[in-house]
N, C-alpha and C positions, 0 to 999 in steps of 0.2 A: 965306957960301957957303962958306968951309973949315970952319965950325961943323957944319954940317947935315952938309956927309959923316962928320964926324968920328961923327955920331952913327947913323948909318943903318945899319949892320952891327947893332950894337945892339937898334935894333926891331924891325930884322928876323924877330931870335933870338926874340924877346917876340912877336911877332905869330905867329908857326909856334908856338909854346910854348902860346900862347892856345887855338889853334887843334887842338891836338893834346888838350889837357884838354877843351877841349867836347865834343869824337866820342867821351870815354870814356862810352857809355852806363851809367845803373845795369842792374843784373839784377832780378828780378821773380820772384814767385812764380806756378804756371798756378792755375789758379781754377777747378777741375773742380766744383765743384758738392757738396753736401751729403750726398750719399752714395758718395763719393768715397772711398777709401783711400788717396789720393796729391794731393798739391796742397800747400796754405798751412793745411791743419787747421781750417777757417774751418765753422763747425755741427756740428761731429765730435759725435755723442756716444759715451758708451761705459756698460755696465751696469757697476754697480758690485760686483758680482760676480766681473768681468775680473781673471783670476791676473796674480801679476806677476811680472817677467818676459816679458810678452803683445811681441809686436809692434803695434804699434796702430793704426799710420799710417806713409809715409812721403813726409818735405817732398820739395817737389819745384819744381824752378823751371829758369831758364834766362839764361843771358847774350846779352844781342843781338852783342856780339860774337865771343861763346862760349867766352871764358875759364872755364876751368872755377868750380865756385861751390863755397862749403861752407857750412854749416846750425850754427843754434844756437838753443836756446829761454834763456831766460830771465826769471825770475818777478818779481812787486815785493816790493818790501821786508817780510817779514812771513809773504812765501806758502811755505805750502808743498810743497815740490819734488815735483810726481807724475808726470813724465817724465823721461825722457832723451835725446842723437836722437846717433847718426852723424853726427859734420858732415861726412866725404865721401859718403856714401851716402843720408842722409833718414831713416834709420829710426828712429823713434819708440818706444820702449820704458816702457811703465809698472813705474814703482820704486817706490810707493807705494802700499796698499792702499785703494781705494778705499769713499767711503761716503757714500752719498745722503743720508740722515739728519744728517748733519755737513753735509755742503758738497754739494750740489747742482749749483753750475758753480766751473770750474776759468779763471781767464784765464789765460792762455799768451803772452809776449811772442816770435813768431817772428823769426828775423833770414834774411837770403841775403846772402853777399857777395862779390864776385867778386878779394876783394884790395883792392880800390879803392873801391869802392864798397859801403855796407850798407845793404838795404832791410829796417825792421823792421814787422810787425803785431802790432796783437790783436787775437789769436783768444780765441773764447767757448766751454767746453767744457762739454757735456753730460752729468752722471751722470743714468746710466739706472736705475732702479728695478729691486731684485733683493727676492724674498722672505728676508730673510734676517732679519727680528724675527720675533719668539715676541710672542703676546699680552699686556697685562699687566694685573693688577688694581689699579683706584684707589679711595683710600680702605677703602683695607685698616687693621685686620682687619674682617671683617663678623659684628656681633652684632646683633638679633632681638629684641625680645621683643614676646611674638602673645600675646592674652587666650586662656586655654582656650575660652571661647567665639564666639571667631572664629567664621564660618561658613563651609564650605567654598565652595571656589575663588575665596575671599578672594587678592586681591593681599598678599603681607606686606611685600617687600622688592624694588628693586632693584639686581641687580648691574649694573658697568660695569667694559669694559675696553678697551682703546685698544690699536691697532696699529698704529708709524710708518709701516708700510710704506702705497704708495698701490695701487688697481687693485682685485683679486680678494683679493691677501695682504695687504692692511688691511682687508675687508671680517668680521667678526667672528659667529658663532654659537655659542652657549650649549644644554651640554644637560647633565644629570646624573647622576653615578656611579649604580649599583643602584640605577635608577629604579622598579624594582619592589619595589625594597626599605625604602625611604621612602614618607613620605606629603607631598611635593609635588612640585610640575614649575615647571619653567621656561620660560618665552616663547623658542625658540631666536634672534630676532631682536631681541625690545626686550628681554631679560635679568632681565624680572620673575618673581618666583618668585614659586610662589601653592601655597595648599593645594589637595590633590589633591579633585577632586570627590565625595562623598560619605566624605567622611573626616572627624573631629573630632579635636581635641586635646582629653588629657584629663592636667590637670596630677598627679592622685595616680596616674596609672600612670607618666608618662613626662615629666619635665620637663625635660629639655635632649636636644634633637635638634642632630645634626651633620651635616651636606649639604654633599657635595663638585660643586664647580660647574666645569666643563671652558669653555674658551674655546676655539674654535677659527679660526683663520685661512681664510679661500678658496683659500690652495695659491697655487703660482705657481713660477714658475721659480728654481733658483740653480745656477748651475755646470756647468748641461745637465739636470739633472734636477728634476721636478717637487716639491715641497716645498712640505709641508702644518703645520703650528707649534700649538699648542697651549699653555695653561696653565692651572692648575687653581686653587685655591682653596679653603677649607671654611668653611661658614658657619654659625654656631652660631645654633643659634634659641630662645631659653629661652620655655618655656611661662607665663607667668605667672597665678594662682589668683584661679578665681572664685568668690563663692559659693553655693556652691550643693550641700555639703553639710553634714547637720547634727552640733550637738556631741555629743559622746561623754564618756563618767564614763568615766578611768581609777581603774582600784585595788580597780572594783567583787570581791563585794560588802561593802559599810561595815559596821566593827562599832564600837562606841565602849563606854566603859563609866566608870561615877560611882562616885568609891570613896565609901564613910562618911566620909573627913574632908575630903573635896572642897572647894573653896569656892566661895562661888556666884559665876559669872561666869568661874569656870575654863574653859578648853577641851578640849573630849574627844576633838574628833578634823574632820579635814581633806578635808572632800571635792574631789576635782579633778576638772574636762570641759573639754576642749579644743574646739575649730573645726575640725569635722572638713576644713575648708580649712587646709592650714598653712602657705600663702605668703603671703596677707595676714587671717591669725584676725583675726575679730572679740572684742571683750573680750567675757565668761562675766557674766550678773549670775545670783547666787542668791537664791534662798528657800525658804521649807520652808510646804508646801503644807497639809499636816496630820498627822496624829499627834505632836504635841510636847505637845499640853495645857498650853500656856502655860510651861513648864518651859527650855524652850533655844532658842535663837535662834543664825544663822546668819549670817557675815558676807556680805554682798550682793556685794562684788569678790573676796573669800578665800576663801569655800567655808568656812569655819570654825567649828565648831558648837559654841556654848557652852551649860551649864546658864545659868541665870539664876538657880537657886532652889538653898538647901542641900539635900546628901544627905538630910537627916531628914524635910523636907517634901514629898518625890519621894514619889508613892502607890502607883507600879507601879514592879515586876522589871526590865520589860522594856520598851524605849520604840522603837517603828518611826515615823521620821519616813519621810517622802514627801518629798524636795527635789527642784525643779523646776531648771536649767541652763538660762537662755538668753541667746543671741546678741544683741549692740548692736551695730546697724551704725555709721557714721560719721553720721549723722545721728538716732542716740539713740531708733530705732526696734527695737524689739522685732524680733527674725525667727524663725529653728529656736530648737528647744526641745525639755529630752528630760530624763526622772525618771528618778532613783535612789528606793532604801528603805535608810534607816542604821539598823541597830539598834542599839540603846543599854541595857547593863544596870547595872544596881546594885548594886555590891559595896563587900566590905567591908573591912578593913587588907587591907596586904601580908605576908599569912602562905602563899601560894601561889606555887610556882615557874612558869614558864613550862610547858601542860603539850598534847599534841599530840594530837588527837582524830581520830577516822577517823568514817565511817557511824555506827559504834556505841559509838557514847563514845569514853574517851580510848584512845591505842594509841600502840608505841612502837614498832610493826614496820610499815610498808607495804609491798607489791609489787605491780608491773605489770609487764604483758608487753606487750610491742612489737615491729616491725620492725625490724632495724638500718638508717643512715641514713637517720633520718626528716630532712624540710627543719629549714634552720638558723632560729632563730624562734620554730619550734613548741613548745605548752604541750603539755605529760605530760598530757592532760586525763582520763587513769584514773585517777591519784592524787588522791586525795579527802582533805584531809589539812586540819586548820584546828586552828589554833597558840591558847591562851587562856593569859593570865595573870587569875587570879580577883581578885586587888587592882586597888583604884585609884589613880588617877591616874598621876602617875612611877613607881607602883611595879608598873604594868603594860608599862612601855614596854621593848622589849627588842629585839636584834638577832637576824636571823635568819641562817645560814652553813651552805655546805656543805663540811663534810668527807670528800676521797675525792681519787680522778685530779683535777686541774683544767683550766679550760679547756674542759671539757664541756659542763656546767650552768651553769646560773645561775639565784639563787632572788629569789624577788618575792612579795611586798615585803622587806626587808632590814632597815627599819626597823618595828617593829609595839609599838598601842597597844592595848594590852586583848587585843584577837580580833582574826587576820584569817586569809584563805585562802589559805593555803599553795601557791605557781603554782611551777612547773620549767619552764625556757625553753630548749630546744635552743642551744648555743652554736656545739657544735664538729661538725658531722654525720659528716665523714670518721672521727673517731675511737672512732663507736657502731658497731663492726664486729663482725660472730656471728662471724669467722675467726678475730679476736685476743682476743676473751673473751666468751664468751657468757654471762656474768651479771654487771653493773653496781654495786657497792655502794658507798654510800656512809651517810655519818651527818651526820643533819640538826641541829644545834645553836642550840637558844633561850636564850639570856643574858641577864639584864636588863643594862639601861644605869645608871641612874643607882641604884641600891640599893646599901647599904652590904654586903647579904648576898648580890647578883652571884647570885640564885638561875636556875640552869641546869635544862635536861635537853635528855634526848635521843633521837632517832629513829631506828632503821634504813630507809632508801630501797632495794629491791633490785629490781635490773629488770634480769629476764629478758629476753635478745634472740631474734626467730625469726628466720632466715635468707633473706634473699633471692637471689636469682638476680642477684647482681652478679658474678660472676667470667667468665672465656671459659674453657674448655679449651686451656690451653697443650697444647703437645707437648714432648718433654723434650730434642729439636731440630729444628730448622727443615729437616732434609734425612738420609732414609735411604740409605745402598749396604748395598748385598745382594749376591751371588754366589753362582749355583746353577746346579751342574753341566747340561749338557742332556740328560743322561741319565736325569736324575730323575720318577719316577712322577708322573703327577694326583696333588693334592690333595698335594705338597708344601711342607712348611714353609717360605717365604723370608724375611720377615723379622719382628719385632716391633714394631709401633710402641706410645710409651706416649703418653697424653696425662693431667693430672690437673685437676680442678676443685676447689676447696675450699669451692664448697659444699656442702648438705648436703640430702638426701632424693633425691627425680626429679633436684632441680637440681645433683645432685652425679653423676650417672648420666651417663654417656657412651656415645654409639652413634660406631661409625665403618662407612664406605665410606668408598670411591676414586672412582676417577673420570679420564678424559682417554683421547686415544686409543689409552694404552701399556696402558691395564688391563684390555683384555678377555678378556688367558691369566691373567688376579688373580682370587680375591678375597680377603677379609680380615673375620674373625672380629667381626662388630659391637660385642662387649662384651671380647673378650679384645685388641683388637686385631691378631691372627697373621694375616700374610700369605700366601698359599699359595697352589698352582698348582690351576686348575681340573681338575675329577677328567676331565675329556676332553682335556687341557690335552697338546700332545706341543713339546719345547723344542727348537730346531735352531738352535745356534750358526753354522750355515752361513748359514741363511734368514736370522734378525735374533738380534744378539746383545748388545741394548742396548732396554730398554727402558723409560720414565719417563711418571709419572702424579703424580698428589697423593692422599693419604687427608685424608681431613678428620673431627675428633671433634668431634661436635656435641651437644650438653645437651637434656634433652627442653622447653627454652623458645626452641629454635631459635639459641642463639650459639653460635658454633661459630670453629675455627681450622682453618689448612690446612699441613701441612707435605710435602716434595715424595720421590720414592722415587725411587730411580737403581737401579735390577736388570741386572747384568751375566750373562749365560749363558756359564760356563765351556764354552767347548770340550772335548767328550771326544771319544777316540779309536776314531767308532764308523766310521771308512771303508776298505776297501781301495784299496790303491789299484787303477788302472784300465790296463790295455794300450788306445795305440790301435786303431784295427779293422786299421789295416793294417800289421799288427807281424809277419803270416804268415811274409811270403816276402820275404825282403831278399837283394839283387845288391853283390854286393861286391868291388870289385875293387881285385887287389892294390895294396898304397899307400893306399889311401881308407879310410877307417870307414863303417859303420853306422851309425845311432842309431836306437834305441827310447825310448821315452816311456809315462810311465806316468803318469794323474793322482790325487791324493788330496781327495776333495770336504772332505777337515775344514778349520776354518776358521782354525785358526791351529799356530802352530810349536812343538812337535818332529813334530805328529800328521801336517803336510800336507807334511813332507819325506821325501823316498822318495828310498831307495840301490838300487842294482841291482849285481846277480853271477848269476856262471854256475853255474846248479847242476849242469847236468850236461852233458859234452862227451864228444867220442870223434871221435879223440884227445884228452886234454883237454889237451894242450901247445899249442893253436893257437890258440885265439882270447883274448884280454883284454877286460873291459870296465872299464869308467870308472865308480867307484862316483857318482860326483855327475850326470854327464851323460845317464850309458846309451851311450857310445859303443862299440863293439864293433870290434873291431881285431885283425889279425893279429899274431901274434908279432915282435918288433922280426929275429930273423935268416930270416923268410919273406918273402923279394922276389918271388919267380916260383912256378906249378905247380909246376915240376920239382922244389923243396924237398919239395911238398905232398907230389906224388906217391914223393916218397922216404919222407917221416912213415909214412902211410896206404896200403891198396890198395886203397879207395874213389874210382875214377879219375873220376866224376862230379863231384867238387869240390862236391856239396853235400849238407851236414850240417845234422842239427835236431839244438840248443840247445835247452835248458832253463833260461828266464832266470828271475832271480827280481825283483819291484819288493816291498820293503819300509820301511814308514816306521820314522819313530823313536817311535813312542808307545808309551803303556805303559798296559795289553798293545799289544803293537807285531803289525799284522797286516801279511798280503802274498800278494804273486799269483804265479803261475807262469804263463807258456805257453810256447809250444811257436816257436821259432823256426827256418825255416828259409832256411840260408844258401845263395846260389849265387856260390861266386868263379871270377871270369876275371880273366885278365888284359889290361891297360889297351891291344886293342890296336886298336880304333878311334882312340885318341890321336894315334896315333904318323904319321900321312900326314894327307896335306889333304883328302882323303874323308870324316876321320874329325872333324877339324873343321869342316867345312863343314857335317855331319850335325848335331853337337854346337849349331852359330849355329841351321841352319835348323827346331830339333825343335819352336819354337814355329808355323812358317808350315809346313804339308806342301805346302802348293800350290805354295810355291816350291819346295822341293827335288824334284819331281815334275820342276816344271818345269826345271829346270836339268838334271836326270837326261834327261828328254829331249830338250832340246838338245845333250846330250853323244853321246849317241843320235844323234841327227842328223848331228852333225860327224862321226863313225866313220863312219858308214853311206856320209855325201857321200865321205870320205876314199879309202872305198875302192873307190864310182864311178870318182872319179880312176883311183885305180892301176888296176884295172882295164882301162880308157879307155886308157892310156897303153901297157900289155903287147898291148893288142889292137892301136894301129896299130905298134908294134914287130915284131910279127911280120906284120902286113899289108906292112912295110916288106922283111922278109927272107924271103917267100913259106914260111914254117914255120909248119905247126902243130904248138903243144907239146902234149904229149902230158896228159890230165887231171889222170893224176896227181902226174905231176910239178908242175906247176902249183900244188900240193895241197901237195907235198911245201915248196915255196918258201914258202910263204904261211900256215904255221901261224903261230900266234900265240906271241909271245917269252914267256919263261918268267914273267914276271915277271907279263904277263896270266894267265894261265895262272894262277897263283897267285889271282889276283884271284876269275876264276872259278870256283877251286874256295871261294872264302870263300865266292861267290857262292851258289855249288850246295848245299852244304852247312850251311851254317849254319842255325842250329835256328829256323825261322820261331816268334812266341810266337802270334801270329795270323792272318785268311784277309790283309788287307791286307798285311802282312812277305808272304805267302805272294805276293801279289799283286806287289811292287816287288822281289822274288827273278828271278822265271820273267819277268815286262818288259825285266828288265837282260838275263839269259841270252838271252833270244831275240834280244836288238839286236846280240847281239855275235856270235851261232855258230847259222849254220842247222846243217837236219838232214841234208845232204850233205858239210860242213866247204868248200862253195866260198863263200867270200864277195865272187865277182861276179856279182851282185846286180845286174839289169839293170833293176831299180827304180827312180826316181830319187827321193828323199823331200824333200820339204819341209819344211825346219827348223819347228817345232810352236812355232806364237805360244802357244799356253796346254797343261796337261796333257787329254789325252782321258779322259774319263770310264771310269772300269773296270768290267768285265765286271760282269753282277748276278751273286748269291749264287751257290753251287753247290747249295743246297737250291731245293726248285720251291717257287714263290708260290702263297697261295692261290687257288682258281678265282675268290670272290666279293669277292679284294680288288681296287683298279684301279690302274689299271698307272702310274707314276711313274717319275721320272728327275730325277737332283740332278746336275747338270755339277760334279760334285767326286770324291775318292777315297771317303770318308764315304757318298758314297750307295751304294756296294757290300756294306757291312759290316750284318751283323744279328749282332751279338756274342754275345748269350743266348742260341744256336743254333747257332753253329759251332764243333763238335767241333773241338779242338786236335789235332792230332797228339801223337805221345809224343817228351819232349822227349831232343835227345841229350843226350848227356854230353859233356861236359868243354866245354862251349860254353856262350853265355849272354852276352852283354858289354853293351856301353851301347847296342848299336843294339836290342837287344830293348827297350828301359826308352824309347830314342824310339819305336818302333813301339808300345808300348805305350799314350805319351802322346797317338802319334796316333789311335790305336784310342777314346780318351777323347773326343779331341774331334770325331771322326766319332759318336760317340755323343750325342751333343750338339747336333750337329748335323741330326741324323736326329729327335731327339726337335721338335727346333725346327722342321723341317718338315712335321712330323706323318706319320713313316715309319708304316706297319703291321707289325705285326712279327707275325713266322712260326712 
């Protein structure tokens, strides 16, 4: 019992520890399905074009006890690490570029841990395809052998390309570049290459064709954009020759010679025939048909003609042999054949040098006229040259060559036995140029080969070239720049353009013409290239100073070139400065300048720069003018009207100045004008009334309303004063005489001054007169008694003015406008004579009101009387 008690505490602690351990549950992932972006990454699929660094998934799980969990990603040994994970947040980031074509599934071990327990799961991530691969041709290069007699529409080859993508990105269609320029077509799906319908191949015309085939996939998404990839390859099509052309003799006509010392069995000459089908030529079989009379024989395969009798047995001097050349096919059968005539002459010993013959006998000068730049390989058929050596055998063998400018012509044959027709062939067409040399001279040299004497002879070959239109007219410059004054009369020369054409005759004659939108005012002499203005043209730099058009140089064959012409019209001082219309009268407030302005319509400086000056003024020491701006101001020492009155006896302060506006052109033009300046002091600006009038000059109705309100207030004050006096007199039972009341209620001096100003101010128009009279009537009545018994009501808006002074027309309908402007007919109101010494800003304000009234009358359709 003691032993049991001793181990009881230890056993109890062990049981508690086991219980606690068993109570710790493992964490687990959430399984949210294939389309979820968080959970255990099961069934996750990613496109292979997902950018590196993209957050692709969020591992998400929990611990039953609520302990914080961490996440981790591991890979099997040797596997590439494609993802990284934030251990705390579970954010999975792509760190390696995906490629479905290399690896379409990725195995990842995801784990979640609560610190005590770790749970791991192996998941597979599917890599989805993106269109990131281009088609690739297989089994290249493509070289196809096609017989020339292959029927049209026949298939000749199949092109094959593959695309590693899937879906539409892996489908391939084929097409040919320059489909209209070649003789082949391709099936867009199968890649089968065919000869076009109605097209045949010809080995003799074209032995090789190059066809560019393009393979294009069906397109697909790549990084959010629809991409289509293609690849191209070249198919080389070699046309195989087919026996369809007869043979032909080379070096005809044939001439041979048998010398008097020639031995029987000696070779006289060799004829050569070739199969017209050069790709796979048949062998040629030669035979003599007739004309040999048993004296000559020919090698069946070599074409060498030999004499079989001694020269003294030959009965004729000239033998004409008819030689037949036949093709022998691979089966040994004879197919095509051709005939040639061989002339054999019997001559004596070597005692003659080679001799050149023309159509009429021996000749040492041959001339030919031909056009320049003949095609290369062309034979100069106009030269009838035969070379002959009357000797026999080896003594008649000689070489031919041309001595002169090299590389232009070559002579055929180069080695002659006895006699040959000389053929000269063009080698360098570009060197045969009429503009470089009109005559080409060569020496045709014939020199024996195997004789000790080395007999030789020469003949001059003179080729006269005829010109062709092989040159285009060329201007001396790509563009021409000209300047012409704007006062140039019609028909004036502007510029001469020059083009040259080295061709001769009519082809070298150049005709000039101009065209373009800027060419309307200009003409060009068709042969000299002189550009001049139209007879009626009037140039004006102020309207248009730049003209641009093209000039064309064309020969009689229609070849032409172009040059561009830029013409600048130079400004000439042909405009005088012009003053503005409102320059006749100006009102000058002492201390403020007035400004005149003149405009010069010339286009350029200095012709349009205007300087101002005062030509005449009386007195001359009152005004200054700014030469550049046209501002006129009083002399600095004149600060009031009193100073002006001391200077001159002219008390009305109105002067007429003769001002001049003069441009800076050469020659210079000027304009003078008479300017009337009315000088006044700035009286209106000294009180609140002037400031108010200045502020409300753009709103006359506001000014009239305020004036009416002021007059109403003054009337109300007068009534209140009268009422107060009345009640005072009533209490005292005294009746004050009217004269005494008048004396006590006289206007204060300040108001009298304002009344004076309102009465004697010179009105500028009827509207101003109306305003003055209205204000006077509101302040002073006829009996000088301000105790008016009528109780006025302050007006809410100004009353309409009285009708104009002139009687309206009987047929005009009656009209009424509730504004001051309704009573003005400024075109018919006779202005009162101006009073000297007056004319202020008030006049300017009323004048502006007048202008607004006129505009409003016009808007309402005011009838004019």
